[in-house]
N, C-alpha and C positions, 0 to 999 in steps of 0.2 A: 697460631699458638698464643695462649694468654701470656701476659707479661710475668705473672707469678710463676707459671710453669717454666718459663725461660730462665728465671732466676734460680729455680731449684736445679735445672739442668746445668747451669753454670757451676753451682756448688759441686754437683755429682761428678761432672767431667773434670773440674779442676783438681779434685781429690784423687781421681783415678789415673790421670795421665802422668807419665814419667817425665821428670825434668831432664834437661840435657845432661848427659854424663859429664861433659866438659863444662866447667864453670870458670869464667874469665877472671873471677877474683883470685884464682890460683896463679894467675900471671903477676899478681902484685905481691911484693915481698917487703914487709916492714923491717927496717934495719934494727936488729936487736942491740940493746945497750946493756952491757953486763953490769955496769956500776950504777947504782941508784941510791939516793939518800932519802927515799920517801917511805911513808908509813901507809900500808895498804888501806887501813881503816880511815885514813884522812884524805883519801883521794875523792875528788868532787866530780860527780856525774852531771851536774846541772849544765844546761846548754842554753845559749842565747841564739834564738832563731829569728833574726830580724827584730820585730817588735815583741815577739813572744819569748817568754822565759819558761823553760821546761825543766823539770827535776831530773830528767834523763834525756839523752838524745834519741832514745828508742821511741817509736810510736807504732801503734797498730794501724797498718795502712788499710785503705778502703777495700772492702770485700763484698758485702752484700746488703740488701735491704729489700723490702717487699717480699713476696713469695710465701706469705702466710706464717703459720706457727713455727715452722722449722727455722726460718731466718730470724723471726722474732726472738726465739730462744738463743740462737747463735749471737745475735747482737747484744742481748741482755748479758750473756756470760762474758763476751769480749769487753763490754763496758765495765762490768764488775771487776774483771781482771785488771783493766787499765787503772781503775780507781785504787784497787788494793796494792798494785805494784808502783803506782805513781808515774805512769807513762801516758803519753797522749794517744788519741784515737781518731781515726777518720772513718766516717760511715761510708757505705756504698752510695752509688748514684741515687739521688733523691728525686730524679725526674718522674719516677713511677708514682711517688706519693704526691707530687705536685699536680699530676694529672688525675690521680685517683685518691682522694682523701682517706679512703678506707685503709690505705696502706701506710698512713702516717705513723702509726704506733710502732712499727718495726724500726723506725728511725728515732722517734721521740724517746724510746726506751733507753737510748744511750745516755741522754741527759738525766733521766730519772734515776738511773743506776750510778751515774758518775756526776754528781751535782757540782763538784768543785774543780773537776779536771779540765784539761785542754781538749776540746773537740773540734774537728774539722768537718764542716759541711761539704757536700759534693754534688756538683751538677755537671752535665755535659756541655760541650762547647756550643751546642745549639740553644742553650738557655738564654732567655731574655733577662734584663735587669730585674724585673719584677719577680721572675722565677728564682733568680739567685738570692734575692732578699728573702723570699719565702723559705728557701732552704736554710739560710742562716737563722731565721726566726724559729724555724721548726725545732731546732735542737739547741737554741741559744749558743751558737757556735762562736769560737774564738777566732776562726779563720775559715776561708772557703777554698776548697779545691775545685778547679775547673779541669776536667779530664779530657785528654785528646786520645781518640781511639779510632782513627780513620780506617786502618786495615781491618780491625774487628768489625766495624760497620759494613765494610765492603764484603766481607765473608759471610756475615750474618744474613740469612735469607730475607729477613724483614728489616734489615738495616738501612740507614740513611745513605743517600747517594749525592746529595747536594750540600756542599760545604762552602758555598760562595759567600755567605754573609757572616761567617763565624769570626773572622778577625775583628770586624766592627763590633760584634757582640762582646767579645772578650775585652776589647778596649773600653767599651761603655761600662762594663761591670767593674773593671779595675779602677777606672777613674771615679766611680761613684759609690764604691763599696765602703762601708764603715768598718770592715775588718780586713786584715791582710788577705790577698788573693794569691793562691798557689796554683800555677798551671802545671799539670802533671801529665806524663804519658802513662799508658797502662801496660807497658811491657815491650815497647819498640824503641825506646831511647830517644834522646834529643840530640840533634846535630848543632854545631856552632851556628850555622846559618839560621836554623829555626829559633834558637835562643836569641840571636841578634834581632830577629823580627819581633819576637815577643817583647824584648826590651824597648823597641821602638813604639810598641803599643802601651808602654807604661808598666809592664810586668817587672817585678823585682824579686819574686819568689818562684823558684823552679824546682820541681821534683822530676828528675830525669827519667824515672820509671823505665829502666833499661831492660833489654832482653836477658833472660837467665832464670826467671822465676815462673810463675803461672803463665802459660803460653795461650793467649786468647785466640790465636789463629787455630791451634789444635782444638781448643774448647769448642769454637764455633764449627770447625770442620767435622767434629764428631756429631754434629746435629744435621749435617748435610748428607744427601744421598750421593752427590757428586762433589767431593771436597776439593778445595784449592790447596792441596797438600804442598805445592811448590812454594808456598809462603810460610811454611811452618818454621823456618829458620830466618825469617826476615827481621831486620832491626839491628840496633846498635847495642851491644852488651853494656851493662851498667858501668864498669870501670872506664870504658872508652868514652861513654857519654859524660861521665864526671870530668874526665880530662878535657873534653870539648867545652864544658861549662866553665871550668876553672880559668880558662883563658880570658873570660869576660868578667870574672867576679870582681876584681878590684876596680876596674875602670868604671863599672856601672853600679857599684854597691849592691851587687847581686847576692841574694841568699839562696844557697843551693841545698837541696835535700836529695838524698839518694834512696832508691828502692829498686827492687828487681833482682832476684836470685841471692838474696842475703840469707845464708844458712845458719849463721851463728854469730856470736859476739865478735869473733876475729874478722869476719867479713864486714860487720858493722864498723869496726875500727878502721878498716881499710877505706870505707866510704869517707870517714872523717879525714883521714890522711890525704885522700884525693880531692878534698875541698868541700865536702858536705858539712853542714852544721847539725844535721839530724838525719836519721835513717828509718825507713819504714819497712815492716815485715808483715806479710799477709799469709801466704800459703802455708808456710812452716807452722805458724801459730794456729791456723784454722785446722790443720791436720791433727795436731796434738789435741785440740779441744774436742773435735768430733770423734776421734778414735780412742783417746785416753781419758778425757774428762776434764772438768774444771780445775781440780787440784793439780793435775799434771801440767796444765797450762800455766798456772802460777809458778810452779817449780821451773818450768822452761824459761819463762821471762826472767826470773831471778838468776837462773844459770847464765843467761845471755848477759845480764848486767855484770855478773862476776867475771865473765870472759873479757868483757870490755875493760874492766878495771885491771885485769891481769895484763892486758896489752899496754895500758897506761903505765903500769909499774915497770914493764919491760922496755919502755921507751923513755923512762924518766920523765913522765908527763903527770903533773899533779892535778890537772884538770883537762876538760875536753878541748879547750882552746889550745893548750900546749900540744895535745895529741895531734891537732891539725897541722903542726909544724914538723912532725916526725919525718925522718928520712925514709925514703922507699926506693926500690928499684922495680923495673918492669922486665918481663920476659915474654916469649911466645907471641901470640897474635896481638896482645895488647901493646907490646913493645913495637911491633911492626906498624900498628895503627898510629901510635904516637909519633913515630918517625915520619910517616907519610902525611899525617894530618896536623901535627902540632910541632914538629921539628925539635923534639927533645933528644 
């Protein structure tokens, strides 16, 4: 199967499959503060994400690239929306364009449509330093994502099976990159042990990419005649993974980003409360764009920003940094995880 056909299959299956009915963000309760002396119109959404300054903690997370005219159109509209609403954007894996220059335009369009915005380039953990630099140059990126997707590769019929040299490649890119390097999962979450190992390699930006959003096990299984359905619920849900990462944040000056299963601005606020400096949304935004159109996507992003500011108002937080100190409680499976793994 061609790489372009596979990209289109990913979009189609990601839009068609149902997300888990249970979302672990519902285990997180932000403590309501009845008294506030703030003015809603004066709340600040700007966020400091390590070396990066964003006008909002929201960013469009990596979705797609390559795949021809359909993905070109999707990325064009996502980039336009990011520019119009003032949020960051990550492109999908650029490995296809690095190997086939005819696919570059579906990524380059992001910078053409969003000339001044914050863009993240994206490569797989198999990428060499030269390929990583090529991805950054391709879209004049402000940062680089290196995505980890071991289970997806194992389920994918044409996927990789040899991961033996990847830690060295990540270390080389991190040490020689001219832009911040964010190592991210694609929906299986990160454990404290994995994050500790990445820290030892020099990584200081982590997107936990937890279970709860687009399920690439299901996406790839839908392309198989004999699926590995037993792995459809594999991984660490996003709130639990954020708690794992938070244990290491202060000791190592770690910058945490959250993604995976974020449905709205309240979930986004919960990622901030759990230690993230910024949060990425993918499937929710893609679905609105494809099914309802560009203007609805703009409305959705602005609605999410308003929800985030409402949580700030209800926690007496005048900015995102203060929101990160808001009190919270845990229940259900997330509380049990925290008790067993984090001793809270």
